[in-house]
mmCIF file of the N, C-alpha and C atoms, coordinates in Angstrom:
data_MODEL
# 
_entry.id   MODEL 
# 
loop_
_atom_site.group_PDB 
_atom_site.id 
_atom_site.type_symbol 
_atom_site.label_atom_id 
_atom_site.label_alt_id 
_atom_site.label_comp_id 
_atom_site.label_asym_id 
_atom_site.label_entity_id 
_atom_site.label_seq_id 
_atom_site.pdbx_PDB_ins_code 
_atom_site.Cartn_x 
_atom_site.Cartn_y 
_atom_site.Cartn_z 
_atom_site.occupancy 
_atom_site.B_iso_or_equiv 
_atom_site.pdbx_formal_charge 
_atom_site.auth_seq_id 
_atom_site.auth_comp_id 
_atom_site.auth_asym_id 
_atom_site.auth_atom_id 
_atom_site.pdbx_PDB_model_num 
ATOM 1   N N  . MET A 1 1  ? 87.896  69.639  93.218  1.00 0.00 ? 1  MET A N  1 
ATOM 2   C CA . MET A 1 1  ? 86.987  70.707  93.561  1.00 0.00 ? 1  MET A CA 1 
ATOM 3   C C  . MET A 1 1  ? 85.583  70.172  93.760  1.00 0.00 ? 1  MET A C  1 
ATOM 4   N N  . SER A 1 2  ? 85.507  68.939  94.182  1.00 0.00 ? 2  SER A N  1 
ATOM 5   C CA . SER A 1 2  ? 84.188  68.354  94.400  1.00 0.00 ? 2  SER A CA 1 
ATOM 6   C C  . SER A 1 2  ? 83.638  68.669  95.785  1.00 0.00 ? 2  SER A C  1 
ATOM 7   N N  . ARG A 1 3  ? 84.490  69.198  96.668  1.00 0.00 ? 3  ARG A N  1 
ATOM 8   C CA . ARG A 1 3  ? 84.006  69.545  98.003  1.00 0.00 ? 3  ARG A CA 1 
ATOM 9   C C  . ARG A 1 3  ? 83.148  70.801  97.937  1.00 0.00 ? 3  ARG A C  1 
ATOM 10  N N  . PRO A 1 4  ? 82.112  70.868  98.768  1.00 0.00 ? 4  PRO A N  1 
ATOM 11  C CA . PRO A 1 4  ? 81.278  72.074  98.788  1.00 0.00 ? 4  PRO A CA 1 
ATOM 12  C C  . PRO A 1 4  ? 82.105  73.312  99.133  1.00 0.00 ? 4  PRO A C  1 
ATOM 13  N N  . GLY A 1 5  ? 81.929  74.349  98.366  1.00 0.00 ? 5  GLY A N  1 
ATOM 14  C CA . GLY A 1 5  ? 82.645  75.594  98.623  1.00 0.00 ? 5  GLY A CA 1 
ATOM 15  C C  . GLY A 1 5  ? 84.027  75.671  98.016  1.00 0.00 ? 5  GLY A C  1 
ATOM 16  N N  . ALA A 1 6  ? 84.501  74.580  97.429  1.00 0.00 ? 6  ALA A N  1 
ATOM 17  C CA . ALA A 1 6  ? 85.856  74.582  96.875  1.00 0.00 ? 6  ALA A CA 1 
ATOM 18  C C  . ALA A 1 6  ? 85.981  75.577  95.726  1.00 0.00 ? 6  ALA A C  1 
ATOM 19  N N  . GLY A 1 7  ? 84.968  75.639  94.888  1.00 0.00 ? 7  GLY A N  1 
ATOM 20  C CA . GLY A 1 7  ? 85.006  76.571  93.763  1.00 0.00 ? 7  GLY A CA 1 
ATOM 21  C C  . GLY A 1 7  ? 85.048  78.012  94.230  1.00 0.00 ? 7  GLY A C  1 
ATOM 22  N N  . ALA A 1 8  ? 84.257  78.328  95.239  1.00 0.00 ? 8  ALA A N  1 
ATOM 23  C CA . ALA A 1 8  ? 84.237  79.688  95.774  1.00 0.00 ? 8  ALA A CA 1 
ATOM 24  C C  . ALA A 1 8  ? 85.573  80.032  96.425  1.00 0.00 ? 8  ALA A C  1 
ATOM 25  N N  . ALA A 1 9  ? 86.168  79.088  97.131  1.00 0.00 ? 9  ALA A N  1 
ATOM 26  C CA . ALA A 1 9  ? 87.461  79.328  97.774  1.00 0.00 ? 9  ALA A CA 1 
ATOM 27  C C  . ALA A 1 9  ? 88.546  79.551  96.722  1.00 0.00 ? 9  ALA A C  1 
ATOM 28  N N  . TYR A 1 10 ? 88.502  78.771  95.652  1.00 0.00 ? 10 TYR A N  1 
ATOM 29  C CA . TYR A 1 10 ? 89.468  78.936  94.568  1.00 0.00 ? 10 TYR A CA 1 
ATOM 30  C C  . TYR A 1 10 ? 89.315  80.318  93.940  1.00 0.00 ? 10 TYR A C  1 
ATOM 31  N N  . GLU A 1 11 ? 88.090  80.726  93.675  1.00 0.00 ? 11 GLU A N  1 
ATOM 32  C CA . GLU A 1 11 ? 87.823  82.026  93.064  1.00 0.00 ? 11 GLU A CA 1 
ATOM 33  C C  . GLU A 1 11 ? 88.304  83.160  93.973  1.00 0.00 ? 11 GLU A C  1 
ATOM 34  N N  . ALA A 1 12 ? 88.065  83.051  95.264  1.00 0.00 ? 12 ALA A N  1 
ATOM 35  C CA . ALA A 1 12 ? 88.514  84.072  96.209  1.00 0.00 ? 12 ALA A CA 1 
ATOM 36  C C  . ALA A 1 12 ? 90.044  84.163  96.210  1.00 0.00 ? 12 ALA A C  1 
ATOM 37  N N  . ALA A 1 13 ? 90.726  83.024  96.165  1.00 0.00 ? 13 ALA A N  1 
ATOM 38  C CA . ALA A 1 13 ? 92.187  83.016  96.139  1.00 0.00 ? 13 ALA A CA 1 
ATOM 39  C C  . ALA A 1 13 ? 92.699  83.640  94.847  1.00 0.00 ? 13 ALA A C  1 
ATOM 40  N N  . ARG A 1 14 ? 92.043  83.348  93.742  1.00 0.00 ? 14 ARG A N  1 
ATOM 41  C CA . ARG A 1 14 ? 92.441  83.915  92.453  1.00 0.00 ? 14 ARG A CA 1 
ATOM 42  C C  . ARG A 1 14 ? 92.302  85.433  92.469  1.00 0.00 ? 14 ARG A C  1 
ATOM 43  N N  . ILE A 1 15 ? 91.208  85.921  93.008  1.00 0.00 ? 15 ILE A N  1 
ATOM 44  C CA . ILE A 1 15 ? 90.980  87.366  93.076  1.00 0.00 ? 15 ILE A CA 1 
ATOM 45  C C  . ILE A 1 15 ? 92.029  88.030  93.969  1.00 0.00 ? 15 ILE A C  1 
ATOM 46  N N  . ARG A 1 16 ? 92.316  87.420  95.139  1.00 0.00 ? 16 ARG A N  1 
ATOM 47  C CA . ARG A 1 16 ? 93.346  87.979  96.033  1.00 0.00 ? 16 ARG A CA 1 
ATOM 48  C C  . ARG A 1 16 ? 94.686  88.065  95.315  1.00 0.00 ? 16 ARG A C  1 
ATOM 49  N N  . PHE A 1 17 ? 95.038  87.000  94.584  1.00 0.00 ? 17 PHE A N  1 
ATOM 50  C CA . PHE A 1 17 ? 96.313  86.970  93.873  1.00 0.00 ? 17 PHE A CA 1 
ATOM 51  C C  . PHE A 1 17 ? 96.363  88.074  92.816  1.00 0.00 ? 17 PHE A C  1 
ATOM 52  N N  . GLU A 1 18 ? 95.314  88.191  92.006  1.00 0.00 ? 18 GLU A N  1 
ATOM 53  C CA . GLU A 1 18 ? 95.287  89.189  90.937  1.00 0.00 ? 18 GLU A CA 1 
ATOM 54  C C  . GLU A 1 18 ? 95.313  90.610  91.504  1.00 0.00 ? 18 GLU A C  1 
ATOM 55  N N  . LEU A 1 19 ? 94.623  90.832  92.597  1.00 0.00 ? 19 LEU A N  1 
ATOM 56  C CA . LEU A 1 19 ? 94.634  92.142  93.239  1.00 0.00 ? 19 LEU A CA 1 
ATOM 57  C C  . LEU A 1 19 ? 96.034  92.467  93.754  1.00 0.00 ? 19 LEU A C  1 
ATOM 58  N N  . GLY A 1 20 ? 96.680  91.476  94.355  1.00 0.00 ? 20 GLY A N  1 
ATOM 59  C CA . GLY A 1 20 ? 98.039  91.670  94.861  1.00 0.00 ? 20 GLY A CA 1 
ATOM 60  C C  . GLY A 1 20 ? 99.014  92.015  93.752  1.00 0.00 ? 20 GLY A C  1 
ATOM 61  N N  . VAL A 1 21 ? 98.880  91.342  92.608  1.00 0.00 ? 21 VAL A N  1 
ATOM 62  C CA . VAL A 1 21 ? 99.742  91.633  91.463  1.00 0.00 ? 21 VAL A CA 1 
ATOM 63  C C  . VAL A 1 21 ? 99.511  93.058  90.987  1.00 0.00 ? 21 VAL A C  1 
ATOM 64  N N  . ALA A 1 22 ? 98.253  93.467  90.911  1.00 0.00 ? 22 ALA A N  1 
ATOM 65  C CA . ALA A 1 22 ? 97.925  94.817  90.458  1.00 0.00 ? 22 ALA A CA 1 
ATOM 66  C C  . ALA A 1 22 ? 98.501  95.876  91.404  1.00 0.00 ? 22 ALA A C  1 
ATOM 67  N N  . VAL A 1 23 ? 98.397  95.634  92.706  1.00 0.00 ? 23 VAL A N  1 
ATOM 68  C CA . VAL A 1 23 ? 98.943  96.588  93.689  1.00 0.00 ? 23 VAL A CA 1 
ATOM 69  C C  . VAL A 1 23 ? 100.458 96.662  93.563  1.00 0.00 ? 23 VAL A C  1 
ATOM 70  N N  . ARG A 1 24 ? 101.106 95.503  93.431  1.00 0.00 ? 24 ARG A N  1 
ATOM 71  C CA . ARG A 1 24 ? 102.565 95.489  93.304  1.00 0.00 ? 24 ARG A CA 1 
ATOM 72  C C  . ARG A 1 24 ? 103.014 96.238  92.054  1.00 0.00 ? 24 ARG A C  1 
ATOM 73  N N  . LEU A 1 25 ? 102.348 95.990  90.928  1.00 0.00 ? 25 LEU A N  1 
ATOM 74  C CA . LEU A 1 25 ? 102.727 96.668  89.692  1.00 0.00 ? 25 LEU A CA 1 
ATOM 75  C C  . LEU A 1 25 ? 102.558 98.180  89.818  1.00 0.00 ? 25 LEU A C  1 
ATOM 76  N N  . ARG A 1 26 ? 101.453 98.610  90.400  1.00 0.00 ? 26 ARG A N  1 
ATOM 77  C CA . ARG A 1 26 ? 101.213 100.055 90.564  1.00 0.00 ? 26 ARG A CA 1 
ATOM 78  C C  . ARG A 1 26 ? 102.226 100.663 91.525  1.00 0.00 ? 26 ARG A C  1 
ATOM 79  N N  . ARG A 1 27 ? 102.546 99.916  92.616  1.00 0.00 ? 27 ARG A N  1 
ATOM 80  C CA . ARG A 1 27 ? 103.543 100.409 93.574  1.00 0.00 ? 27 ARG A CA 1 
ATOM 81  C C  . ARG A 1 27 ? 104.892 100.581 92.880  1.00 0.00 ? 27 ARG A C  1 
ATOM 82  N N  . GLU A 1 28 ? 105.268 99.589  92.075  1.00 0.00 ? 28 GLU A N  1 
ATOM 83  C CA . GLU A 1 28 ? 106.548 99.660  91.376  1.00 0.00 ? 28 GLU A CA 1 
ATOM 84  C C  . GLU A 1 28 ? 106.552 100.780 90.336  1.00 0.00 ? 28 GLU A C  1 
ATOM 85  N N  . GLN A 1 29 ? 105.437 100.981 89.635  1.00 0.00 ? 29 GLN A N  1 
ATOM 86  C CA . GLN A 1 29 ? 105.339 102.080 88.670  1.00 0.00 ? 29 GLN A CA 1 
ATOM 87  C C  . GLN A 1 29 ? 105.491 103.429 89.368  1.00 0.00 ? 29 GLN A C  1 
ATOM 88  N N  . SER A 1 30 ? 105.025 103.498 90.598  1.00 0.00 ? 30 SER A N  1 
ATOM 89  C CA . SER A 1 30 ? 105.116 104.723 91.384  1.00 0.00 ? 30 SER A CA 1 
ATOM 90  C C  . SER A 1 30 ? 106.470 104.859 92.066  1.00 0.00 ? 30 SER A C  1 
ATOM 91  N N  . ARG A 1 31 ? 107.331 103.871 91.853  1.00 0.00 ? 31 ARG A N  1 
ATOM 92  C CA . ARG A 1 31 ? 108.683 103.857 92.433  1.00 0.00 ? 31 ARG A CA 1 
ATOM 93  C C  . ARG A 1 31 ? 108.665 103.933 93.956  1.00 0.00 ? 31 ARG A C  1 
ATOM 94  N N  . LEU A 1 32 ? 107.721 103.194 94.537  1.00 0.00 ? 32 LEU A N  1 
ATOM 95  C CA . LEU A 1 32 ? 107.628 103.118 95.992  1.00 0.00 ? 32 LEU A CA 1 
ATOM 96  C C  . LEU A 1 32 ? 108.107 101.760 96.463  1.00 0.00 ? 32 LEU A C  1 
ATOM 97  N N  . SER A 1 33 ? 108.765 101.735 97.606  1.00 0.00 ? 33 SER A N  1 
ATOM 98  C CA . SER A 1 33 ? 109.095 100.466 98.245  1.00 0.00 ? 33 SER A CA 1 
ATOM 99  C C  . SER A 1 33 ? 107.858 100.005 99.027  1.00 0.00 ? 33 SER A C  1 
ATOM 100 N N  . GLN A 1 34 ? 107.878 98.766  99.453  1.00 0.00 ? 34 GLN A N  1 
ATOM 101 C CA . GLN A 1 34 ? 106.775 98.285  100.292 1.00 0.00 ? 34 GLN A CA 1 
ATOM 102 C C  . GLN A 1 34 ? 106.702 99.102  101.577 1.00 0.00 ? 34 GLN A C  1 
ATOM 103 N N  . THR A 1 35 ? 107.838 99.464  102.117 1.00 0.00 ? 35 THR A N  1 
ATOM 104 C CA . THR A 1 35 ? 107.874 100.258 103.345 1.00 0.00 ? 35 THR A CA 1 
ATOM 105 C C  . THR A 1 35 ? 107.245 101.628 103.125 1.00 0.00 ? 35 THR A C  1 
ATOM 106 N N  . GLU A 1 36 ? 107.586 102.273 102.008 1.00 0.00 ? 36 GLU A N  1 
ATOM 107 C CA . GLU A 1 36 ? 107.022 103.591 101.716 1.00 0.00 ? 36 GLU A CA 1 
ATOM 108 C C  . GLU A 1 36 ? 105.507 103.518 101.527 1.00 0.00 ? 36 GLU A C  1 
ATOM 109 N N  . LEU A 1 37 ? 105.047 102.499 100.806 1.00 0.00 ? 37 LEU A N  1 
ATOM 110 C CA . LEU A 1 37 ? 103.605 102.339 100.611 1.00 0.00 ? 37 LEU A CA 1 
ATOM 111 C C  . LEU A 1 37 ? 102.926 102.097 101.953 1.00 0.00 ? 37 LEU A C  1 
ATOM 112 N N  . ALA A 1 38 ? 103.513 101.231 102.762 1.00 0.00 ? 38 ALA A N  1 
ATOM 113 C CA . ALA A 1 38 ? 102.934 100.924 104.070 1.00 0.00 ? 38 ALA A CA 1 
ATOM 114 C C  . ALA A 1 38 ? 102.793 102.189 104.914 1.00 0.00 ? 38 ALA A C  1 
ATOM 115 N N  . GLU A 1 39 ? 103.823 103.023 104.916 1.00 0.00 ? 39 GLU A N  1 
ATOM 116 C CA . GLU A 1 39 ? 103.768 104.264 105.688 1.00 0.00 ? 39 GLU A CA 1 
ATOM 117 C C  . GLU A 1 39 ? 102.654 105.181 105.179 1.00 0.00 ? 39 GLU A C  1 
ATOM 118 N N  . ARG A 1 40 ? 102.495 105.245 103.873 1.00 0.00 ? 40 ARG A N  1 
ATOM 119 C CA . ARG A 1 40 ? 101.477 106.132 103.284 1.00 0.00 ? 40 ARG A CA 1 
ATOM 120 C C  . ARG A 1 40 ? 100.049 105.676 103.595 1.00 0.00 ? 40 ARG A C  1 
ATOM 121 N N  . ILE A 1 41 ? 99.857  104.358 103.709 1.00 0.00 ? 41 ILE A N  1 
ATOM 122 C CA . ILE A 1 41 ? 98.500  103.862 103.935 1.00 0.00 ? 41 ILE A CA 1 
ATOM 123 C C  . ILE A 1 41 ? 98.253  103.414 105.374 1.00 0.00 ? 41 ILE A C  1 
ATOM 124 N N  . GLY A 1 42 ? 99.247  103.596 106.231 1.00 0.00 ? 42 GLY A N  1 
ATOM 125 C CA . GLY A 1 42 ? 99.059  103.311 107.647 1.00 0.00 ? 42 GLY A CA 1 
ATOM 126 C C  . GLY A 1 42 ? 99.110  101.840 108.019 1.00 0.00 ? 42 GLY A C  1 
ATOM 127 N N  . LEU A 1 43 ? 99.922  101.072 107.303 1.00 0.00 ? 43 LEU A N  1 
ATOM 128 C CA . LEU A 1 43 ? 100.095 99.649  107.616 1.00 0.00 ? 43 LEU A CA 1 
ATOM 129 C C  . LEU A 1 43 ? 101.557 99.361  107.884 1.00 0.00 ? 43 LEU A C  1 
ATOM 130 N N  . GLU A 1 44 ? 101.821 98.153  108.353 1.00 0.00 ? 44 GLU A N  1 
ATOM 131 C CA . GLU A 1 44 ? 103.201 97.683  108.502 1.00 0.00 ? 44 GLU A CA 1 
ATOM 132 C C  . GLU A 1 44 ? 103.631 97.050  107.181 1.00 0.00 ? 44 GLU A C  1 
ATOM 133 N N  . ARG A 1 45 ? 104.933 97.063  106.893 1.00 0.00 ? 45 ARG A N  1 
ATOM 134 C CA . ARG A 1 45 ? 105.447 96.498  105.652 1.00 0.00 ? 45 ARG A CA 1 
ATOM 135 C C  . ARG A 1 45 ? 105.040 95.048  105.434 1.00 0.00 ? 45 ARG A C  1 
ATOM 136 N N  . PRO A 1 46 ? 105.068 94.180  106.467 1.00 0.00 ? 46 PRO A N  1 
ATOM 137 C CA . PRO A 1 46 ? 104.646 92.793  106.238 1.00 0.00 ? 46 PRO A CA 1 
ATOM 138 C C  . PRO A 1 46 ? 103.202 92.659  105.742 1.00 0.00 ? 46 PRO A C  1 
ATOM 139 N N  . ALA A 1 47 ? 102.348 93.599  106.133 1.00 0.00 ? 47 ALA A N  1 
ATOM 140 C CA . ALA A 1 47 ? 100.956 93.567  105.655 1.00 0.00 ? 47 ALA A CA 1 
ATOM 141 C C  . ALA A 1 47 ? 100.910 93.836  104.155 1.00 0.00 ? 47 ALA A C  1 
ATOM 142 N N  . VAL A 1 48 ? 101.719 94.782  103.695 1.00 0.00 ? 48 VAL A N  1 
ATOM 143 C CA . VAL A 1 48 ? 101.776 95.084  102.264 1.00 0.00 ? 48 VAL A CA 1 
ATOM 144 C C  . VAL A 1 48 ? 102.330 93.886  101.507 1.00 0.00 ? 48 VAL A C  1 
ATOM 145 N N  . ALA A 1 49 ? 103.383 93.292  102.040 1.00 0.00 ? 49 ALA A N  1 
ATOM 146 C CA . ALA A 1 49 ? 103.984 92.127  101.389 1.00 0.00 ? 49 ALA A CA 1 
ATOM 147 C C  . ALA A 1 49 ? 102.988 90.978  101.298 1.00 0.00 ? 49 ALA A C  1 
ATOM 148 N N  . GLY A 1 50 ? 102.260 90.740  102.377 1.00 0.00 ? 50 GLY A N  1 
ATOM 149 C CA . GLY A 1 50 ? 101.258 89.685  102.374 1.00 0.00 ? 50 GLY A CA 1 
ATOM 150 C C  . GLY A 1 50 ? 100.144 89.951  101.369 1.00 0.00 ? 50 GLY A C  1 
ATOM 151 N N  . PHE A 1 51 ? 99.697  91.195  101.323 1.00 0.00 ? 51 PHE A N  1 
ATOM 152 C CA . PHE A 1 51 ? 98.651  91.550  100.373 1.00 0.00 ? 51 PHE A CA 1 
ATOM 153 C C  . PHE A 1 51 ? 99.118  91.326  98.946  1.00 0.00 ? 51 PHE A C  1 
ATOM 154 N N  . GLU A 1 52 ? 100.334 91.770  98.644  1.00 0.00 ? 52 GLU A N  1 
ATOM 155 C CA . GLU A 1 52 ? 100.872 91.587  97.304  1.00 0.00 ? 52 GLU A CA 1 
ATOM 156 C C  . GLU A 1 52 ? 101.039 90.113  96.956  1.00 0.00 ? 52 GLU A C  1 
ATOM 157 N N  . ALA A 1 53 ? 101.234 89.278  97.955  1.00 0.00 ? 53 ALA A N  1 
ATOM 158 C CA . ALA A 1 53 ? 101.389 87.837  97.728  1.00 0.00 ? 53 ALA A CA 1 
ATOM 159 C C  . ALA A 1 53 ? 100.034 87.127  97.672  1.00 0.00 ? 53 ALA A C  1 
ATOM 160 N N  . GLY A 1 54 ? 98.958  87.867  97.884  1.00 0.00 ? 54 GLY A N  1 
ATOM 161 C CA . GLY A 1 54 ? 97.622  87.263  97.801  1.00 0.00 ? 54 GLY A CA 1 
ATOM 162 C C  . GLY A 1 54 ? 97.185  86.543  99.052  1.00 0.00 ? 54 GLY A C  1 
ATOM 163 N N  . LYS A 1 55 ? 97.838  86.843  100.166 1.00 0.00 ? 55 LYS A N  1 
ATOM 164 C CA . LYS A 1 55 ? 97.463  86.184  101.420 1.00 0.00 ? 55 LYS A CA 1 
ATOM 165 C C  . LYS A 1 55 ? 96.225  86.854  102.010 1.00 0.00 ? 55 LYS A C  1 
ATOM 166 N N  . PRO A 1 56 ? 95.385  86.056  102.650 1.00 0.00 ? 56 PRO A N  1 
ATOM 167 C CA . PRO A 1 56 ? 94.162  86.632  103.262 1.00 0.00 ? 56 PRO A CA 1 
ATOM 168 C C  . PRO A 1 56 ? 94.464  87.490  104.478 1.00 0.00 ? 56 PRO A C  1 
# 
């Protein structure tokens, strides 16, 4: 992490991952599939899956 910006990039990835976990847990508590959640929020299922996986 000696490269400039490496710490910030790591922190951003950590936040994305934690947010994705929180969304997945809440979705599962609500007994929704990724497809159902995607339909409710106006996205495609792959977008929900990517978000839950912490992808940018």
